[in-house]
N, C-alpha and C positions, 0 to 999 in steps of 0.2 A: 228672119222671121218667116214662119209658115203663113201662107195666105189662106184665108177662109173665103166663104162666099161674099162677105161684105167688107173685107179688109184684113189687116194684120191681127193675128190672135195670139201668137206664141212669142214669148220674150226671148231675145237674143242675149248673149253675154254682155253686150253693150248696155242693153236695157237694165239688166240685173246690176251691173256695176254702177249705173246712174242712180238706181234706187237704194243701193246699199247704205250710203250716208244717212238718208232719210229714215230708213228702217232702224238703223242703229240709234239714231237720235230719238226716235219715238219710243223705242224699247227702254232706253235709259231714262227718259222723262217719265214714263209710266212707272218704272221701278222706283224712281225718286218720289213720285206722287203717292205710291203705296206706303212709303215710309212716313207720310205726313201724320202728325199727331192729331190733326183735325178729323181723320177718318175713325169711325167707331169700330176699330178692330183690335182684338187681342193679339198677342205675339204669335200664337199658333195660326190664327186666321190670316194674319198678315203674311206669314210664310207660305200658307196655302195659296193665297192670291198671287204671290210672286211666282210660285211653281206653275200655277195655271197660266200666267202671262208668258213664262218661259216656254211652256209647251206649245202655246199658240204661235209664238214667233218661230220656234223650231219647225213646226208643221208648215208655217207660211214660207219658210226658207226654201222649201222644196217645190213651191208653186211655180209654174211656168206660164200660166195663162195671164195675159195682160189685164183682162177684165177682173180676174180674181185677185191679182196683186193690187190693183186700184181699189177694189172693195176692201181688202184687208187694211190698206193704208187709211182709207176713210174710217173704218171701224176703230182703228187705233187712235186716230185723231179725235173721234167722238168720245171714246173711253177716256182719253186724257182730259178732255174738257169736263166730263162728269167728275173725274177724280179731283181736278183743280177746284171744283165748286164744293168739295168736301163730302161728296156723295159716292156711294158704291154703284158700279155699273151692274 
């Protein structure tokens, strides 16, 4: 990891490998939650939300900052919580 003024800021291959199962799990859980019949979505809107989710995770896959990775994981967990309550984020 590269060092910044106050600590480590860049993810190493080790960090990325450690986060991979968490990221894949969150991605799958969000896609499953978007399939829930409790959500007020039509078929086209459901597909659009899935495409949006896919784009966010693809964009996040290129992220190398530990802080940004942590923020993306927190946002994914928050989104999943909202979806599990039957609401749209």
